[in-house]
PABAMAR-985983 format. One record per residue: z, y, x of N, C-alpha, C in turn; residue in three letters; residue number from 1. Coordinates in steps of 0.001 Angstrom, whole numbers, m for minus. Layout:
REM residues N
NODE / npz / npy / npx / capz / capy / capx / cpz / cpy / cpx / res / n
NODE / Z / Y / X / Z / Y / X / Z / Y / X / ALA / NUM .
...
REM end
This chain:
REM residues 68
NODE / npz / npy / npx / capz / capy / capx / cpz / cpy / cpx / res / n
NODE / m11314 / m6236 / m51272 / m10644 / m5091 / m50956 / m9242 / m5135 / m51587 / MET / 1 .
NODE / m9045 / m5590 / m52700 / m7909 / m5504 / m53414 / m6873 / m6562 / m52810 / LEU / 2 .
NODE / m7510 / m7659 / m52279 / m6498 / m8650 / m51837 / m6001 / m8171 / m50427 / LYS / 3 .
NODE / m6612 / m7356 / m49689 / m6139 / m6637 / m48488 / m5114 / m5650 / m48898 / VAL / 4 .
NODE / m5345 / m4911 / m49913 / m4368 / m3930 / m50413 / m2996 / m4605 / m50903 / LEU / 5 .
NODE / m3153 / m5772 / m51714 / m2049 / m6454 / m51970 / m1236 / m7164 / m50749 / ILE / 6 .
NODE / m2117 / m7793 / m49925 / m1418 / m8751 / m48946 / m940 / m7811 / m47759 / GLY / 7 .
NODE / m1521 / m6665 / m47336 / m1285 / m5896 / m46288 / m897 / m4466 / m46568 / LEU / 8 .
NODE / m1490 / m3940 / m47569 / m1332 / m2479 / m47839 / 171 / m2249 / m48408 / GLY / 9 .
NODE / 346 / m2991 / m49377 / 1678 / m2749 / m50058 / 2965 / m2870 / m48983 / ILE / 10 .
NODE / 2872 / m4003 / m48330 / 3964 / m4103 / m47301 / 3886 / m2966 / m46251 / PRO / 11 .
NODE / 2768 / m2667 / m45762 / 2740 / m1536 / m44849 / 3316 / m182 / m45397 / TYR / 12 .
NODE / 2861 / 136 / m46667 / 3216 / 1301 / m47062 / 4840 / 1302 / m47387 / ILE / 13 .
NODE / 5369 / 41 / m47807 / 6737 / 27 / m48203 / 7467 / 78 / m46924 / ALA / 14 .
NODE / 7124 / m359 / m45753 / 7916 / m606 / m44583 / 7686 / 951 / m43710 / VAL / 15 .
NODE / 6424 / 1035 / m43602 / 6134 / 2289 / m42581 / 6228 / 3537 / m43390 / ILE / 16 .
NODE / 5553 / 3500 / m44591 / 5426 / 4892 / m45324 / 6732 / 5384 / m45803 / GLY / 17 .
NODE / 7505 / 4410 / m46338 / 8774 / 4812 / m47059 / 10054 / 4920 / m45985 / LEU / 18 .
NODE / 9688 / 4473 / m44728 / 10822 / 4525 / m43777 / 11594 / 5917 / m43541 / LEU / 19 .
NODE / 10912 / 6948 / m43629 / 11683 / 8398 / m43699 / 12862 / 8432 / m44731 / PRO / 20 .
NODE / 12209 / 7957 / m45934 / 13351 / 7961 / m47076 / 14403 / 6914 / m46840 / TRP / 21 .
NODE / 13966 / 5759 / m46481 / 15006 / 4512 / m46339 / 15851 / 5115 / m45224 / VAL / 22 .
NODE / 15432 / 5736 / m44127 / 16449 / 6161 / m43003 / 17400 / 7286 / m43468 / ALA / 23 .
NODE / 16951 / 7875 / m44591 / 17889 / 8964 / m44979 / 18997 / 8524 / m46068 / SER / 24 .
NODE / 18869 / 7268 / m46524 / 19862 / 6706 / m47314 / 21024 / 6184 / m46579 / VAL / 25 .
NODE / 22406 / 6539 / m46852 / 23466 / 6202 / m46241 / 24471 / 5306 / m47017 / ASP / 26 .
NODE / 23718 / 4318 / m47645 / 24469 / 3338 / m48281 / 24494 / 2014 / m47613 / ARG / 27 .
NODE / 25319 / 1058 / m48044 / 25530 / m249 / m47583 / 25182 / m1207 / m48596 / PHE / 28 .
NODE / 24556 / m2229 / m48188 / 24326 / m3348 / m49351 / 25013 / m4638 / m48700 / VAL / 29 .
NODE / 25978 / m5180 / m49366 / 26653 / m6299 / m48851 / 27149 / m6146 / m47493 / PHE / 30 .
NODE / 27618 / m4939 / m47066 / 28231 / m4536 / m45782 / 27107 / m4351 / m44695 / GLY / 31 .
NODE / 25922 / m4318 / m45026 / 24780 / m4116 / m44103 / 24151 / m2640 / m44492 / VAL / 32 .
NODE / 23850 / m1802 / m43526 / 23221 / m645 / m43716 / 21857 / m756 / m44490 / PRO / 33 .
NODE / 21588 / 66 / m45295 / 20597 / 82 / m46274 / 19184 / m134 / m45546 / PHE / 34 .
NODE / 18929 / 428 / m44390 / 17697 / 398 / m43687 / 17467 / m944 / m43172 / ILE / 35 .
NODE / 18578 / m1674 / m42817 / 18276 / m3066 / m42282 / 18132 / m4017 / m43408 / TYR / 36 .
NODE / 18777 / m3762 / m44374 / 18580 / m4551 / m45689 / 17052 / m4402 / m46170 / MET / 37 .
NODE / 16592 / m3097 / m46085 / 15376 / m2864 / m46590 / 14208 / m3685 / m45710 / TRP / 38 .
NODE / 14459 / m3622 / m44306 / 13545 / m4416 / m43536 / 13496 / m5694 / m43756 / ILE / 39 .
NODE / 14785 / m6312 / m43798 / 14834 / m7706 / m44177 / 14213 / m8210 / m45470 / PHE / 40 .
NODE / 14401 / m7470 / m46502 / 13908 / m7620 / m47871 / 12365 / m7776 / m47641 / ILE / 41 .
NODE / 11768 / m6808 / m46954 / 10264 / m6804 / m46757 / 9704 / m7852 / m46095 / TRP / 42 .
NODE / 10495 / m8463 / m45228 / 10151 / m9871 / m44435 / 9855 / m10930 / m45639 / PHE / 43 .
NODE / 10590 / m10996 / m46540 / 10411 / m12021 / m47653 / 9289 / m11495 / m48564 / VAL / 44 .
NODE / 9243 / m10246 / m49054 / 8355 / m9562 / m49893 / 7020 / m9564 / m49377 / LEU / 45 .
NODE / 6772 / m9455 / m47990 / 5552 / m9496 / m47491 / 4938 / m10892 / m47498 / THR / 46 .
NODE / 5812 / m11901 / m47460 / 5355 / m13402 / m47530 / 4962 / m13439 / m49005 / SER / 47 .
NODE / 5691 / m12964 / m49974 / 5406 / m13108 / m51226 / 3985 / m12326 / m51723 / ALA / 48 .
NODE / 3821 / m11281 / m51144 / 2521 / m10644 / m51339 / 1442 / m11506 / m50735 / CYS / 49 .
NODE / 1492 / m12019 / m49578 / 528 / m12902 / m49020 / 279 / m14066 / m49904 / MET / 50 .
NODE / 1332 / m14733 / m50466 / 1139 / m15861 / m51257 / 502 / m15521 / m52512 / TYR / 51 .
NODE / 758 / m14336 / m53123 / 159 / m13950 / m54364 / m1345 / m13800 / m54009 / THR / 52 .
NODE / m1592 / m13206 / m52917 / m3161 / m13061 / m52636 / m3774 / m14589 / m52654 / VAL / 53 .
NODE / m3139 / m15342 / m51917 / m3590 / m16713 / m51712 / m3825 / m17391 / m53079 / TRP / 54 .
NODE / m2879 / m17227 / m53836 / m3087 / m17869 / m55256 / m4137 / m17150 / m56164 / CYS / 55 .
NODE / m4217 / m15846 / m56075 / m5121 / m15281 / m57001 / m6681 / m15287 / m56376 / LEU / 56 .
NODE / m6783 / m15289 / m55075 / m8096 / m15217 / m54572 / m8604 / m16290 / m53581 / TYR / 57 .
NODE / m7716 / m16890 / m52917 / m8156 / m17832 / m51825 / m7764 / m19295 / m52149 / ASP / 58 .
NODE / m7173 / m19634 / m53256 / m6764 / m21045 / m53472 / m7916 / m21878 / m53752 / ARG / 59 .
NODE / m8817 / m21395 / m54540 / m9939 / m22323 / m54996 / m11119 / m22401 / m54022 / ASP / 60 .
NODE / m11054 / m21724 / m52916 / m12222 / m21909 / m52020 / m12101 / m23089 / m51402 / GLU / 61 .
NODE / m13467 / m23649 / m51139 / m13542 / m25026 / m50566 / m13161 / m24929 / m49045 / PRO / 62 .
NODE / m12412 / m25904 / m48639 / m11973 / m25918 / m47131 / m13377 / m26293 / m46298 / GLU / 63 .
NODE / m13412 / m25644 / m45078 / m14457 / m25949 / m44284 / m14529 / m27399 / m43818 / SER / 64 .
NODE / m15645 / m27953 / m43462 / m15625 / m29383 / m42811 / m14783 / m29508 / m41632 / ALA / 65 .
NODE / m14014 / m30469 / m41395 / m13216 / m30611 / m40153 / m14203 / m30798 / m38905 / PRO / 66 .
NODE / m13835 / m30070 / m37896 / m14534 / m30226 / m36666 / m13975 / m31441 / m35745 / HIS / 67 .
NODE / m14957 / m32079 / m35300 / m14485 / m33396 / m34472 / m14651 / m33004 / m33037 / HIS / 68 .
REM end
């Protein structure tokens, strides 16, 4: 259950849950509106969350036999 929270829950809460707050911020980051930068950053951070889950939980599982 923890791996689902880390891999999917954190990105979901960050993008969808915090969207009202992010939309209210009127700042620019490197000339880009903050909301666009927030979404772009979470593309990368979602991959990082999924990689973290893979390293912590799924890396040492044996691979299934190849199907012919």
